[in-house]
N, CA and C of each residue as an Amber inpcrd file, in Angstrom:
protein
   465
   0.0270000   5.3080000  -3.9270000  -0.6460000   4.5150000  -4.8400000
  -1.1960000   3.1660000  -4.6920000  -2.1360000   3.0280000  -5.6000000
  -2.9670000   1.3520000  -5.3640000  -1.5230000   0.5340000  -6.0010000
  -1.6810000  -0.5550000  -5.5920000  -0.6450000  -1.4890000  -5.8550000
  -0.6490000  -1.9100000  -7.6630000  -2.2220000  -2.1160000  -7.8590000
  -2.5910000  -2.2830000  -9.3070000  -1.7880000  -1.5060000 -10.2830000
  -2.1140000   0.0090000  -9.3840000  -1.4770000   1.3180000 -10.3170000
   0.1810000   1.0490000 -10.3940000   0.8530000   0.4260000  -9.6280000
   2.4390000   0.4130000  -9.1430000   2.8270000  -0.7060000 -10.2280000
   1.9890000  -1.5590000 -10.1560000   2.6250000  -2.5730000 -11.0180000
   2.1770000  -2.7330000 -12.7660000   1.0480000  -1.9390000 -13.1320000
   0.9810000  -1.3700000 -14.5240000   1.7240000  -0.5580000 -14.8100000
   3.0220000   0.3510000 -13.9170000   3.6260000   1.3110000 -14.5360000
   4.2590000   1.1380000 -15.5160000   4.8300000   1.8350000 -16.6880000
   5.6620000   1.5630000 -17.9540000   6.8640000   2.6530000 -17.3010000
   7.5590000   2.4190000 -17.7590000   8.9580000   3.0200000 -17.3310000
   8.9430000   4.8100000 -17.9640000   8.4310000   4.9010000 -19.2260000
   7.7820000   6.0140000 -19.3900000   7.1670000   6.8310000 -18.3860000
   6.4090000   6.2640000 -17.4950000   5.7010000   7.2050000 -16.3420000
   6.7950000   7.5630000 -15.4630000   7.6740000   7.1420000 -15.4520000
   8.7580000   7.4980000 -14.2690000   9.3660000   8.6590000 -15.2270000
   9.2990000   9.8660000 -14.3470000   9.7090000  11.0280000 -15.0950000
  11.2040000  11.6310000 -14.0640000  12.1760000  10.8640000 -14.2280000
  12.9230000  11.1210000 -13.0660000  13.9890000  12.2190000 -13.3760000
  14.1970000  12.6140000 -14.7760000  15.2040000  13.7640000 -14.9100000
  14.4310000  15.0570000 -15.1570000  13.1240000  15.3690000 -14.7090000
  12.3200000  16.7910000 -14.4690000  13.1770000  17.3770000 -13.3720000
  12.6440000  18.6190000 -13.1530000  13.1180000  19.5700000 -12.1990000
  12.9350000  18.8650000 -10.6560000  11.6160000  18.6360000 -10.9820000
  11.1380000  17.9030000  -9.6790000  10.3490000  16.7900000 -10.4600000
  11.3400000  15.4110000  -9.9500000  11.2360000  14.0800000 -10.3870000
   9.8740000  13.5280000  -9.9720000   8.6630000  12.8130000 -10.9480000
   7.5100000  12.6380000 -10.5330000   7.3050000  11.2020000 -11.3600000
   5.6770000  10.6190000 -11.1120000   5.4500000   9.6350000 -11.6780000
   4.2870000  10.0250000 -12.2110000   3.9820000   9.5230000 -13.3730000
   2.3510000   9.8890000 -13.8920000   1.5570000   8.6900000 -13.9330000
   0.5630000   8.6260000 -13.4150000  -0.5210000   7.6180000 -12.8970000
  -1.7930000   7.9520000 -14.2860000  -1.4850000   6.9710000 -14.9700000
  -2.4460000   7.2440000 -16.4000000  -2.9760000   5.8260000 -16.3880000
  -4.3110000   5.7280000 -17.2500000  -4.5680000   4.6320000 -17.8850000
  -3.7930000   4.0170000 -19.2580000  -3.5650000   2.6710000 -19.1860000
  -3.1270000   1.8520000 -20.0950000  -3.6770000   1.1940000 -20.4690000
  -3.3810000   0.2400000 -21.8130000  -4.2580000  -0.8820000 -22.1400000
  -4.5040000  -2.1090000 -21.3410000  -3.0250000  -2.2350000 -20.5930000
  -2.8760000  -3.2950000 -19.7840000  -3.5660000  -3.2080000 -18.3510000
  -3.7200000  -1.6990000 -18.1340000  -4.3270000  -1.4490000 -16.6520000
  -5.3900000  -0.0980000 -16.4470000  -6.4500000  -0.5420000 -16.4640000
  -7.6510000   0.6230000 -16.3540000  -7.0810000   1.3260000 -14.8390000
  -7.9610000   2.5230000 -14.5570000  -7.5020000   3.0150000 -13.2980000
  -8.9990000   3.0350000 -12.2940000  -9.2200000   3.3770000 -10.8540000
 -10.3870000   2.6850000 -10.4040000 -11.3320000   3.8550000 -10.6390000
 -10.6640000   5.1860000 -10.9830000 -11.5320000   6.4140000 -10.9620000
 -10.9300000   7.4360000 -11.5440000 -11.7840000   8.3480000 -12.1120000
 -11.1030000   9.2540000 -13.0060000 -10.3160000   9.8610000 -12.1310000
 -10.3770000  10.2310000 -10.8830000  -9.2680000  11.0850000  -9.9720000
  -8.3990000  10.1150000 -10.0090000  -7.8920000   8.7930000 -10.2000000
  -6.8360000   8.2070000 -10.1160000  -5.6530000   8.6550000 -11.2750000
  -6.4440000   9.2910000 -12.0150000  -4.9640000   9.8550000 -12.9930000
  -4.5200000  10.8940000 -12.1550000  -2.9590000  11.2660000 -12.2410000
  -2.8150000  11.9620000 -11.5940000  -0.8550000  12.0170000 -11.7700000
  -0.2850000  13.2030000 -11.1540000   0.8300000  12.8880000 -11.2010000
   1.5150000  12.7270000  -9.7930000   2.3100000  12.2370000  -9.1010000
   3.0810000  12.2950000  -7.5260000   4.5440000  12.6740000  -7.7680000
   4.8660000  13.0810000  -7.1900000   6.4770000  14.0710000  -7.0770000
   7.0160000  12.6560000  -6.4480000   8.2910000  12.3610000  -6.7010000
   9.5160000  11.1820000  -6.3680000  10.2190000  11.6680000  -5.2270000
   9.9380000  10.9470000  -4.2470000  11.2300000  12.0640000  -3.1070000
  11.5690000  10.7160000  -2.4220000  12.9110000  10.7060000  -1.7800000
  13.3960000  10.0940000  -0.9140000  13.6300000   8.3760000  -1.4110000
  12.9010000   7.3990000  -0.5800000  13.1440000   6.2210000  -1.2620000
  12.3170000   5.9990000  -2.8060000  11.0090000   6.6340000  -2.9270000
  10.6920000   6.5760000  -4.0820000  11.2670000   6.9750000  -5.2850000
  11.8830000   8.1860000  -4.6260000  13.2370000   8.5700000  -6.3440000
  14.0880000   7.4190000  -6.5050000  14.7830000   6.7670000  -5.3030000
  15.6320000   5.8370000  -5.3260000  15.2670000   4.3970000  -6.1290000
  13.9290000   4.3650000  -5.8890000  13.4510000   3.0590000  -6.6770000
  13.1240000   3.3480000  -7.8950000  12.6980000   4.4330000  -8.1950000
  12.5560000   4.6570000  -9.4910000  13.8270000   4.7210000 -10.7180000
  14.8730000   5.5500000  -9.9210000  15.9960000   5.1560000 -10.5370000
  16.4350000   3.8790000 -10.9610000  16.0780000   3.0020000 -10.0200000
  16.9950000   1.5600000 -10.0320000  16.1370000   0.7380000 -11.4680000
  14.7850000   1.2930000 -11.4130000  13.9800000   0.4850000 -12.4230000
  14.7240000   0.8560000 -13.4470000  14.4970000   2.3320000 -14.2670000
  14.7900000   3.2800000 -15.0820000  16.4910000   2.4060000 -15.6760000
  17.1530000   2.3080000 -14.6880000  18.5190000   1.9720000 -14.7170000
  18.6690000   0.4940000 -15.2060000  17.6940000  -0.3560000 -14.6540000
  17.7120000  -1.8480000 -15.3080000  16.7770000  -2.2010000 -16.2860000
  15.7000000  -1.4110000 -16.6370000  14.8820000  -2.1770000 -17.4810000
  14.8210000  -0.8220000 -18.3190000  15.5230000  -1.2340000 -19.6560000
  15.3900000   0.1290000 -20.8170000  14.1920000   0.6300000 -20.9870000
  12.8780000  -0.2470000 -21.3470000  11.7070000   0.2870000 -21.8490000
  10.9490000  -0.9510000 -21.7090000   9.3540000  -0.4510000 -21.4410000
   8.1270000  -0.9920000 -21.4380000   7.7020000  -1.2390000 -19.7730000
   7.3420000  -2.5480000 -19.2260000   6.7510000  -2.3040000 -17.8750000
   7.9300000  -2.6860000 -17.0480000   7.5460000  -1.6220000 -15.8350000
   8.3710000  -1.5060000 -14.5920000   8.1450000  -2.6780000 -13.9160000
   7.2030000  -3.3870000 -14.1150000   7.2240000  -4.8460000 -12.7410000
   6.6900000  -5.7050000 -14.3330000   7.4680000  -6.3300000 -15.0550000
   7.3030000  -7.1590000 -15.8220000   6.6680000  -8.6290000 -15.3800000
   7.2100000  -8.9690000 -14.1930000   6.9050000 -10.2310000 -13.6140000
   5.7980000 -10.3060000 -13.4150000   4.6070000  -9.2480000 -13.2420000
   3.1690000  -9.0890000 -12.8990000   2.5390000  -8.2960000 -13.9210000
   2.6770000  -8.3250000 -15.0560000   2.0480000  -8.4410000 -16.5520000
   2.3440000  -9.5750000 -17.5890000   1.3540000  -9.9870000 -17.6350000
   0.9310000 -11.7550000 -18.5630000   0.5320000 -11.0340000 -19.9150000
   0.8490000 -11.3160000 -20.9280000   0.1530000 -11.5710000 -21.7850000
  -0.9190000  -9.8450000 -22.0130000  -0.0530000  -8.9020000 -21.7350000
  -0.5410000  -7.6610000 -21.4810000  -1.6150000  -7.1240000 -20.8580000
  -1.3920000  -7.8430000 -19.4530000  -2.5410000  -7.7810000 -18.6270000
  -1.8730000  -8.0340000 -16.9770000  -2.3450000  -6.9120000 -16.3930000
  -1.9390000  -6.7970000 -14.9720000  -2.4420000  -7.8390000 -14.0090000
  -1.3930000  -8.7590000 -13.7230000  -1.6880000  -9.8060000 -12.4560000
  -1.6500000  -9.3180000 -11.0300000  -2.8680000  -8.4040000 -10.4860000
  -2.6130000  -7.4860000  -9.0710000  -2.9760000  -8.6460000  -7.7760000
  -3.6810000  -9.5090000  -8.0980000  -3.7230000 -10.5050000  -7.5180000
  -2.4150000 -11.4120000  -6.7950000  -1.8780000 -11.7190000  -7.8290000
  -0.6220000 -12.0710000  -7.5520000   0.4070000 -11.2170000  -6.8440000
   0.3280000 -10.0140000  -7.3800000   1.6700000  -9.0030000  -6.8110000
   0.9380000  -9.0980000  -5.5710000  -0.2690000  -8.6640000  -5.2550000
  -0.6440000  -8.1960000  -3.8330000  -0.6100000  -9.4950000  -2.7480000
  -0.4130000 -10.7270000  -3.4310000  -0.0330000 -12.1000000  -2.5730000
   1.0840000 -12.2950000  -2.1840000   1.8080000 -12.0420000  -3.1950000
   3.5370000 -11.8380000  -3.0230000   3.9540000 -10.7450000  -1.7330000
   3.6760000  -9.4060000  -2.0470000   3.3840000  -8.5400000  -1.0570000
   3.1720000  -8.5420000   0.2210000   2.0650000  -8.9790000   0.3500000
   1.4330000  -9.8490000   1.7450000   2.0190000 -10.5230000   2.6060000
   2.3980000 -11.5810000   1.7660000   3.2970000 -12.5420000   2.1600000
   4.4910000 -11.8110000   2.8820000   5.2590000 -10.8930000   2.1830000
   6.7500000 -10.5220000   2.6970000   6.3550000  -9.5120000   3.6090000
   5.1350000  -8.8310000   3.9610000   4.8910000  -7.8980000   5.2910000
   4.2990000  -8.4080000   6.3980000   3.7060000  -9.7300000   6.2910000
   3.1570000 -10.2420000   7.2560000   4.9770000 -10.9940000   8.0590000
   5.8410000 -11.3620000   6.8420000   7.3950000 -11.8250000   7.3210000
   7.9310000 -10.6360000   8.0630000   7.9340000  -9.5990000   7.9240000
   8.7620000  -8.7490000   8.6030000   7.6540000  -7.8060000   9.7100000
   6.3590000  -8.0300000   9.5700000   5.3520000  -7.2110000  10.6680000
   4.4800000  -8.2300000  11.5670000   3.2460000  -7.5890000  11.5410000
   2.5830000  -8.4040000  12.1320000   1.4120000  -9.4050000  10.8630000
   0.7710000 -10.1670000  11.4580000   0.1370000 -10.8080000  10.4960000
  -0.7350000 -10.2340000  10.1930000  -1.6720000  -9.1450000  10.5410000
  -2.7570000  -8.2860000  10.5500000  -2.4210000  -7.3310000   9.3420000
  -0.8450000  -7.0530000   8.9780000  -0.4440000  -5.7320000   8.2600000
  -0.9830000  -6.3100000   6.8380000  -1.4340000  -5.8100000   5.6780000
  -1.4320000  -5.9830000   4.3800000  -1.0780000  -4.5960000   3.4980000
  -0.5960000  -4.8200000   2.1860000  -0.4790000  -3.7160000   1.6500000
  -1.5080000  -2.6440000   1.9470000  -2.6920000  -2.8240000   1.5260000
  -3.6550000  -1.6540000   1.6450000  -3.6030000  -0.6350000   2.5300000
  -3.1590000  -1.5880000   3.6460000  -2.7670000  -0.4470000   4.8450000
  -2.0040000   0.6040000   4.3860000  -0.8860000   0.5130000   3.3980000
  -0.0690000   1.7310000   3.2810000  -0.5650000   2.7020000   2.8510000
  -1.8720000   2.4140000   2.0460000  -2.8090000   3.8420000   1.4260000
  -3.3000000   4.5800000   2.6280000  -3.6080000   3.7490000   4.0250000
  -4.2420000   4.4360000   5.2450000  -3.2590000   4.9270000   6.1080000
  -2.1130000   4.0530000   5.6470000  -1.0940000   5.0300000   6.7270000
  -0.5720000   6.2840000   6.0430000  -0.3810000   6.5650000   4.6720000
  -0.1370000   7.5200000   3.4520000  -0.8400000   8.4010000   4.3420000
  -2.2700000   8.1450000   3.8990000  -3.2610000   9.5090000   4.5710000
  -3.2550000   9.9550000   6.0450000  -3.0250000   8.7400000   6.6740000
  -2.6450000   9.2490000   8.1930000  -1.4110000  10.2220000   8.2840000
  -0.1460000   9.8010000   7.7190000   0.7380000  10.5460000   7.6940000
   0.7820000  12.0710000   7.0890000  -0.1400000  12.4000000   5.8100000
  -0.2570000  13.7140000   5.2910000  -1.4510000  14.4460000   6.4370000
  -2.4200000  14.0130000   6.9020000  -2.9060000  14.3500000   8.4410000
  -1.9130000  14.9360000   9.1690000  -1.1190000  13.9850000   9.5120000
  -0.1980000  15.0020000  10.3590000   0.9360000  15.8320000  10.2000000
   1.0280000  15.8230000   9.1730000   1.9280000  16.9710000   8.5790000
   0.9170000  18.1690000   7.9520000  -0.6140000  17.9880000   8.3520000
  -1.6760000  19.1330000   8.0950000  -1.7030000  19.3520000   6.4530000
  -1.8580000  18.6760000   5.5780000  -1.8220000  19.0660000   4.3860000
  -3.1360000  19.3640000   4.0040000  -3.6490000  19.8740000   3.4410000
  -4.7390000  20.3360000   2.7760000  -5.6100000  19.2760000   2.3470000
  -7.2430000  18.4880000   2.5540000  -7.4360000  17.6810000   2.6050000
  -7.8250000  17.2880000   0.8180000  -8.2010000  18.1140000   0.1120000
  -8.3890000  18.3210000  -1.3310000  -6.6130000  17.8250000  -2.2600000
  -5.9030000  18.6720000  -1.4690000  -4.3180000  17.5040000  -1.8660000
  -4.4000000  16.2300000  -1.3940000  -4.5370000  16.0470000  -0.3050000
  -4.7780000  14.4020000   0.1730000  -5.2600000  13.6740000  -0.7990000
  -6.7310000  14.1490000  -1.2690000  -7.7090000  13.3410000  -2.4880000
  -6.9300000  13.4260000  -3.6290000  -6.3990000  13.9200000  -4.3370000
  -5.6590000  14.3100000  -5.1850000  -4.2730000  13.3680000  -5.2260000
  -3.1740000  13.3150000  -3.9790000  -2.3560000  12.1290000  -3.8900000
  -2.6500000  10.9350000  -3.7900000  -3.6920000  10.9100000  -3.2770000
  -3.9960000   9.4320000  -3.2580000  -5.0540000   8.7570000  -4.1650000
  -5.4920000   9.7180000  -5.4660000  -6.1930000   9.1680000  -6.4490000
  -7.4470000   9.0540000  -5.7490000  -8.2560000   9.2170000  -4.4930000
  -9.4320000   9.1840000  -4.2640000 -10.6610000  10.3820000  -4.8610000
 -11.5820000   9.1350000  -4.6260000 -12.5490000   9.8880000  -5.3420000
 -13.1100000  11.1990000  -4.9430000 -13.4460000  12.1790000  -5.7640000
 -13.5800000  13.4560000  -5.2940000 -15.0080000  13.7660000  -4.8650000
 -15.0010000  14.6870000  -3.9060000 -16.4860000  14.4370000  -2.7460000
 -17.4240000  15.6300000  -3.2500000 -16.4510000  16.6920000  -4.0630000
 -17.3980000  17.9280000  -4.2520000 -17.2500000  18.1550000  -5.6830000
 -18.0670000  18.9660000  -6.2850000 -17.6800000  19.6970000  -7.8330000
 -16.5040000  20.6750000  -7.2990000 -16.6880000  21.3080000  -6.5050000
 -15.4050000  22.3970000  -6.0010000 -14.0270000  21.8260000  -6.5970000
 -13.5590000  20.2490000  -6.1570000 -12.4700000  19.7120000  -6.3010000
 -12.3970000  19.5120000  -7.6890000 -13.4860000  19.5340000  -8.4810000
 -13.0860000  19.3170000  -9.9770000 -12.6720000  20.5900000 -10.5600000
 -12.7460000  21.8100000  -9.9820000 -12.0540000  23.2790000 -10.8860000
 -10.8290000  23.2310000 -10.7630000 -10.4520000  23.5640000 -11.5130000
  -8.7600000  24.1090000 -11.9650000  -8.1520000  22.7850000 -12.0910000
  -6.7920000  22.7230000 -11.9920000  -5.7340000  22.0080000 -12.3620000
  -5.2070000  21.3970000 -10.7710000  -5.4820000  21.7290000  -9.6260000
  -5.1930000  20.8570000  -8.2620000  -3.6920000  21.1610000  -7.9530000
  -3.4260000  20.6440000  -7.1970000  -1.7820000  21.1940000  -6.6590000
  -1.0060000  20.6740000  -7.5940000   0.0260000  21.7050000  -7.5180000
   1.1570000  21.6510000  -8.3210000   2.1170000  20.9320000  -7.8180000
   3.3870000  20.3300000  -8.5670000   4.4380000  19.1370000  -8.2210000
   4.7340000  19.8360000  -6.9480000   5.3730000  20.8500000  -6.8950000
   6.3740000  21.6290000  -5.8000000   5.4040000  21.6670000  -4.8480000
   4.4430000  22.0220000  -4.7320000   3.6650000  22.3330000  -3.3500000
   3.1700000  20.4330000  -2.8830000   2.9210000  19.3450000  -3.4480000
   2.8130000  17.9070000  -2.9830000   4.3910000  17.8930000  -2.7390000
   5.1470000  18.0680000  -3.5910000   6.5880000  17.4660000  -2.7540000
   6.7830000  18.1950000  -1.5380000   6.6280000  19.1740000  -1.5090000
   6.5490000  19.5380000  -0.1240000   5.8590000  18.9710000   1.1050000
   4.6960000  18.5730000   0.6830000   4.1170000  17.8160000   1.9630000
   4.6880000  15.9980000   2.1240000   5.2030000  15.7050000   0.8490000
   5.7930000  14.5400000   0.8970000   6.9050000  14.5440000   1.6080000
   7.8120000  15.7530000   1.3380000   9.1210000  15.9130000   2.2330000
   8.7730000  15.6480000   3.6770000   7.6810000  16.2840000   4.0490000
   7.6420000  16.4860000   5.2830000   7.0580000  15.1430000   5.9200000
   6.4390000  14.3920000   5.2850000   6.2540000  13.2890000   5.7670000
   7.4720000  12.3460000   6.1580000   8.4350000  12.0360000   4.7330000
   9.6440000  11.6180000   5.1730000  10.5080000  12.4680000   6.1170000
  10.4790000  13.8600000   7.0360000  11.2470000  14.4450000   7.8350000
  10.2440000  13.8880000   8.9690000   9.1530000  13.8830000   9.2730000
   8.6730000  13.4870000  10.3240000   9.0370000  11.6110000  10.5120000
   9.0910000  10.5590000   9.7380000   9.4660000   9.5610000  10.0850000
  10.7980000   9.7390000  10.6550000  11.9360000  10.6660000  10.2150000
  13.0010000  10.8380000  10.6620000  13.0340000  10.8690000  12.2510000
  12.2990000  11.3240000  12.6020000  12.0190000  11.6160000  14.1670000
  12.4300000  10.9250000  15.3260000
């Protein structure tokens, strides 16, 4: 997800007790979404599920990342600067947070996820009218591809 989507999450957006745990990306008063396609659900697996559980355990309600929501306004530039500084300290000086979205897309390609599923999970703008038909891919199927990505990283 986009960094601004993450820092604008509420604890109620984390659904960790479902049969398939998931996160709901939806507009809030304190944070809009970039496109209509940005509104979506994403399964939580592996480290993302662990992180969601930590947030739920340590923050009873409200913003998941209150440090970056000031006066009910998301401060995504501050979050981006903080994360980019850390990324550069552990990686290359050319690495930035937005690169994670690019590598996410590449990883989904590597496990042969259908293109419209990739667009759905990333919240990218839809390219055709046909992509707006129906309900999209369900959590079970999108989870399957996210697990494939995790398995691919372990090799």
